[in-house]
N, C-alpha and C positions, 0 to 999 in steps of 0.2 A: 298569629303565629309570631313568638318573639324570636330576636335574631339578635346576635352576637356580633360588634364592631371586632374588627382588625388589636384594636385598643384594649377593648374586655377582656379579650381572650390572652393576651400580653398579662396583666394584672393576673389573669385567674389561674396561667401558668406558674407568675411567681409567690402568688398567698398556695398554691398545691404544692410545690415545691419547698417553700418555707415549712408547711405544719407538716407535710412527711419527714421532716428531718435526713432530708442528703447530704452527708459528706463527699461525694464522690467528687476528685477531684475533676472528671470531663463535667460534674453539674456547675462545678464552681466556674469552671472555664467559662463555660459556656451561657452564664446566665452573668457574670461578672462582666462576660464581654460586652452582654447584653445593658449591663448600666454602665458601661465607658461609652459605648455611644446615642445610649438617649441622654446622657449628660451632654454631651459634644453635638447632638444636634436637637435637644429639645425634645424629645417627644421619647415617646414607649419602644422598645424594639421589635422592628418592621417583622411583618407574617414570618417572613423568607425566612428572616433568624433564626426564629422562633424553631423551622422547618429544619434549618440546620441540625442544632444539637439536640432535637427531640430523637431527631431521626439519627445520629450518633450516639446516644446512651438511652434508644427505645428500651434494650434488654434490660436495661438496671430499672427504668421503671416498672418493666412488665412486673421484674423479678422485688422487688424492692421497695415498691411503693405502697402504702398501708390504703387496701380499698375496702375496706369493711366499714366506714363511716361513723365509726363508734365515735372516734371522738374530731371528726368534720363537721366544719357547721352547713347545714342542711339548707342556708341559704345563696351558698357558693354557688352557682351553676354548672363549676367545673367540676363539684362535686359525685356530680352525674355522670359524668366521661369518664371510659374507660383510654389511660392515656393514647393505645396504637390507634383510638377514632381519631385523635386530632391531624394523620397522615391516611387514614384508608379510609373516611368519610367524609361526604362534600357537605357544605355549610347548612342545605337542608338536614340532611339526614342526622346531622349533630342538631338541630333544631331540635328535630321531631325526638331525637331521645331523650334530650334534659325535659321537652314539652312533658314526652308520658309518663316519666321517673316522679316530675311533680306531682301529676295528677294523680300516680297512684299514693304518695304520699298524703296530698292530700285526702284521698280517700281514706287510707289506713287513719290519720287521725279522725274523720268521723268515725269510725267503725269504733275507734277506743273511748268515744264519748258517750257510747250505748244509750240506754234507754232516756236517757233525756234528749238525743238527737231527734231519735225516733219518735218520742212525745212531740216536739216543735215541726219533724216535719206533717205529723196527722194535721195539728194545726195549719199548719199553712198550708195543706190541701183541703183541708174544709172550707178557709178560705177565700181559697184560689175556684173552687165551685161553686160556691157562692155568688161572687162575680163573675163566675163563663154564666152561670143560671139566669143571673139577673141581665146581663150580656143581647143571650140570647133572647128574651123576652123583647128588650128594644129592639133586636132586630126584627122581631114577626112584626112589629110596629112601622116598619120602616124597610120596608122589600127592595124599593130600586134605592136607597145607599150599601144593603149587602150588595147586592148585583156587581156596583159600580167599584165596592172595592176588591170583589173577587177576579173581577176584571184589572185590575189594577196587580193583584197580584200573579196574574196568571203573568202578564207583560212582563215583571218585575222578573218571575224564576222563566223566560224566556230568553230576556239579554244575559241574567247570571249565566246561563249555560252557554248564551254564545261565545259568550269572554273566556270562558274553559275551556272550551270547545278548540277555540282561536289560542289561546295559549298553547295550549297540547300541541296544536299547527304549529307553531312557530317555534318549541321549541322544540321539536323534530325535525323540522324544515331548516330552518335558520339557526345553527348552532350559535355562531356570534352574539345574534340577538337576546339570546337564551343568557349564554356567559356574561353579557352586558349587564341583564336584570338579577344577577348576582350582586355585580360591584355597584348600585343603583341603591341596591336592600343595605348597602352596608356589610353585608357579609365576608367570611376569611377567605381570601383564596388569591393567588397570583394573577399579575393584570393579563388580562386576554390576549395573545398574539393573531395577529393574523392565519388561520387554519389557511394549510393548503388546499386548493381543488384538489390537488393528489387523493386525499384522506379520505375525499368522498365518492369515489370510483370506485365500484362495486369490482370488478373483474380481478384488482387491488387485493381482494380479503381471500385468507386463507383458508380451505375447505377443512370442515371438522374432518374429513376424512386424514387429513394429512396432519391432523395433530395429536400427540399422545399426552395424556393426562396421568400424571403420576403423584397418587393421592397413597397416605400415608400419615406426614406428618401433623402432628395437632396444633403447631402454632405458624407465623408465620416464617418463611421460607426467606433467608435474608441471603443467601452466599451459593453459586455453583460455577463447578469445569469439568469439562469435559477431560478424561486423560489421554496424554496424548499417542497412549500405544492401542487402544483399540475403544470401541464402544459401550465404556464404565462413565457413567456419568455421577457425584457425587452434590451431595446438596445440602447444607449446613442452616440448622431452624433454632427458634425458641422455644422446644421443647425440650432443649437438653439432649439433641441429638442429630448426628449427620446420618446421611442414607451413603450407599455408592449402589447404583439403577444400572441392571442389563440391558441395554435398547437396541431390539430389533433392526436388524438393518434393514435398508427399504422403508416405502412411505411410511410414516406413521399412521393408526388408526386408535381411538378409544381403546382405553385400559378394559372397559366393560364389557368390550367384545373382546381381545384378547385372553381373559382370565388375568389371574395370580400374576402379578409379573415378577419378575425377578429381583428380590432387592437384600442387601443386605441390612441390618441396621448396629449403627455404629452409638452405641449408649453414654453418654458422659458422666454417669451415675454411677453412684452403687445402691443396691438399694432400691428406697423408695422413687416412684417417678417423679415427684413434687419436690426434692430438693431444686433448692434456688441455685442460684447466679453459675448454670452450667450452659447459657447460651454458643450456640456455637457460631463466631461471629465472622470467622474468614476457615478459609482452606484453599491449598494447593499441589498440586501432584509435581512428586518428581519428575526427573526430564526422559528417563523410560515409563513412565506409569506404573511403575512397582510397588510404590508408596505414596500413600496419602498420609500429610500433615493438617490439622488443624488446632485454630485457634480459639479459645474460651475466655468468656466474661469471668472465670476462677482465676485465671491468668493463667494455667494450664495449657502448653500445646502437645498433640498428644500425637504418635505415629502409627498409622494402619498398612495392612498391608491389601493386597486389593480384593482379598476374599474378605477382610473385614476384620481380621486378628488384629489387638491392639498390642505393638509392638513396644511402644514404650511410651513416659510418661515425662514429659520436662518442664520442671519445675524449679525457676527462681525467681521469677515477675511476682511483681506487688499489685500488680492491676489487670485491667484484662488484657485481653490483647486484641486491637484490631489490625493487623493485618501482620501476617508473614509470607516468606517468599522464600524457596528451595535456588541453590546458584545452582547453576548448568550443570555442574561434576556431578553434583547432588552427595556431595560428601559435607555438606554446611545446609542447616536452615538457619535464616535470620527473623526476629521477630519483633515486633513493637507494641509500644504497652501504654497507657496511661499512667502509667507509674513515672515513664517520663525517661526510660531507657528503650535500649533497644539489643539483642541479647542474640551471637553468632553461639549454635549448637553445632556441637564436631558430632556426627552421626552414627559414629565407628564406634563410640565410648559411652555416645548417649549422654553425656555432661555439657555443661555448655562453653564454652572454650574462652569468649569473652564477652562482658558486657560493655555497653557505650552509655552516658551518664554524662551526654556532652548539650541535652535539652531541659528550658524550664516552666517545659509543660508538659500536656501528653503527646507522645508519637503514633500521630496518625497513620502514616502509609510508609513503607518499607518500600527498597529497589537494590537488586545486586546491579550494578556493573560489568563488573566479568564475575570469576568464580572467587574474590578476595575484596573484595571494596565495593563500595554500595552505597546511595547514599538515603538519609532520612529526612522527614519534614514533619512539623509540629503546629500547635497553636500558640508557640510563642513567635509566630511569623520565618522563623529560620529554618533553612536546608543544609544538612551536613551531611560533606563525602568524607566515609573513613573505608579505612582498610585494617585487616586482620592482624592484629602484629603493632599494629601505632595506637600512642594511646594518646595521641589529637588527633581532633578531624585535619584530613589534608587540604581540606576548602570549605569555608561557610561561605553559604549566598545570603545578602544581604539584599532587599529589594519590596519584598509585601509588606503589605501595608494590615493584612489582616491572616487571619491563619491561613497557615497551608494545609489544603483539604488531600491534595493527591501529587504524587511525583513518578516520572517513568521514563526511564533510557531509551531512547531512541533503536535502532535493532542494531546498531553498529556500537553502543556504548560512547558515543564521541558526542552527544547530546543530549541535555538534557531539560524535560519539560514541566512544570508546576502549574499548580491552579489554586484559586485562593479565596477567600470569603470578601477580600478586595476587589472583583468583580473581575479580575484579571489572571491571563497567562502566562510564562515565562519560561522562556528558551534560555539555556544555559550553558554554556563551556567550561571543561575547565583551564582553558587557554587564558582566561581574561574573569577578572570579578565580575564585571557588571551583566546583565543578562544583554544577550545578543535581539532580543524580540522581547518586545511589551504587549502584549496580544489586547485591544481593549474595547472590543464589541456589545461584550457583554454590558447588559445592566441590571443582573444580580450577578449573585454569589455563585461561584463555579464548584461543582461537584468534582468531576472527573475528568478525566485527560487519558486518551490512546490515540499510539502512534500507530501508521501506518505499515502493515507487512511488506513495502514496499522499497525500493531505492537503489544503493550499490549497499553489495555485500549480504543481497534479501534474495530470495528466491523468486523476485518479479521486478528485476533490475534496473528494464525498462519503464518500469510507472514511476515517475517520481515519491516522495515522502511527505506525507501528510500529517496533520495530527489535528483531529476531532477534542471540542471540549465541549461537555454538556453543562450543562445553568439550570438553578432556580428561573430563570427569566422564560424556561418552556421550550428552549432552542438549542440546536445543537450548530456549533461552526467549524468549519472546514476551512485549513491555514493553509499557505502555502511557506513552507520553512526557510526557504533557503528567502526570501523576501518579506516575511513574517508580516506578508499583507493578510485579507480576507478574501476566500476564493468563493462561499457562498455560505447563506445560513439557512439552514433546517426547519422550516418553521410549522410544522405538523402535529407538533403537541400541544396541549393543553393546559397541562401540570408540571414541574418539576420536572429533570429528567435524570433519575440517579444513577443509568448505565448506560456506555455504548460501547462497541464493537467492531472490529474490522474482521470481515471475510478473509479466509488463507489466502487467497487470491487478490486480497486488497479494492476488488468491485466491488462489495457491495458495504453499508454498516446498517448492522442490528443497532435499536435504541429502545428503552424500554422508559416508562414513567409514571407518575403516580396517577394519572388520567387511564390505567388501567388497559393501557394499547402500547403494544410491539408494531415496531413501523421498520420495512425491511428498504433501506435506499439505494441506488444505483450513486455511484461518488460522481461518478461520470457525468450522469445527468442532474444530480443535486433531487431527484424526485422519489418517490414512494412507490417502490415494484411492488409490494406486500406489506398486510396488513392485520395483525391480529389484534382482538380485542377478549381480553377476561374479565374476570371478578374480583380483580382485584389488584393494588396499585403494585409493581414490577421497581423489585429493588437490584437485580442485575441479570442480568445477558450475558452468552458465549455461544460460538460457534465449535462443533468438531471440527478435525484435523483436515476432516475431506472435502469441509466445506458444502456438504449440503442437508445441514440436521444444525436447529437453531434453541438452544435452553434459555429459560427464560424462567426465575422463579418470582413468586407470587406472594402478598399479603393474606393471600386467601387460604395460605397454609400447600397450596399445591405447586408443583414445578409441570412446565408444560414443553413438550420438544415438538418443534415444527420442522415437517419435511420443506427443504428450497428444493428446487430445480427450474430453473428458467429454460 
């Protein structure tokens, strides 16, 4: 079996992007950042950095990559892979795909040679038969030698079978050793972390009776969100649609047992379903759950009613929308785009109210502080705090050494948290220019952060305010916000963690990873209390307002709703 090292994969990604003729700024910043890092470090882009920009731009790869193979160099292993394979399949699966397609290609070439190859094979077969007959005559003269050879072959077969069985047993019963073999073979993958013993506790497994599988999307599901008003769940996918699912109250069950689900499909295309550039990348409900906003790769934001009626299409961005948020009042919608801008939309008029063009790189995340002020972050490493009506940022935070992936205001709007590819999370206050705390315990890029719904001014005032950070190092870390110190590290995942979410009461934390597992942790104990294994990487997890259901969206085109009762 062939093997792909991380260095080889870096080079193949470069070749693939270069030959596919990508011009979008999202790929430019991702790969240029990788080039800069390789110049500084003397090495090619680390695999985790590749995961960062491939995941952020996976919708571009899906829609605009030239996958026909007509112009591709067939000697380049990467040409045999689909882009999403990089983050949804493990290294062994990637190797099998490449090997199988190479074998098929060789077979096709042989068939093209036609009669010449057939004649050659016939001649070779005749020579082989002659050699075998000669060997048979010699063996008839030496029966003792034949018996010895057969005995040797039987012993070899027994040893090979025993080794194979031992490998399977070790793979199933000793997960750490199995991951270690990946590293020794030079295959791509994040550095394995110590697996929490809690993950192997069978009572933690969520029963299939408590899981509802929502099927219907025809591509990976990137995002999901519960309506604050009831049992509506929205999901956004790479299939150019969002869906609004009505989830029955009470314990979940298989959709096949319940029959057809009540779902409304929000199509982000007109006419043909194969139109490009309509991936739904982000979505958000307004405060009373009456309107759903979706952001798409085509640069448009759309406003929908709860029953799926398209109310408005907001068109001003010149690049894909990566994030959008309603303010609490519901009169403004904020969107951030690869075109480096953030735009505030007036929902009453359906027009843009103000465009903010203060970043030199794509805007990756936006978040409201209150009804009129908000923060934006970018690949340029800057964080801007802006206000509707002001022509310049009211505050700019400098401190990160890499692109800033996410920002979040705490429940009271007094503290801002940020996380970056520089392996750090930081906590900021408008009262000072420098960060209050620099959180440095992660050893790889931090993809997302979440505040707990606790502390003064929340529904859970007697519990301390916490910050959770999720990283490509496979861990989630919980931080003491007041002291700026690590409380505990949650080490139950084996691959990058893309999403975390606190339960409404702040007692539990859900996490979703590329290892296909969703864990629910006790915040107080730092232990896994429930776990669910799906059939694809998890892009996002979210709780309903009652805290008794958790939704997770998967790379294998499904959304799962888990009933959670302790």
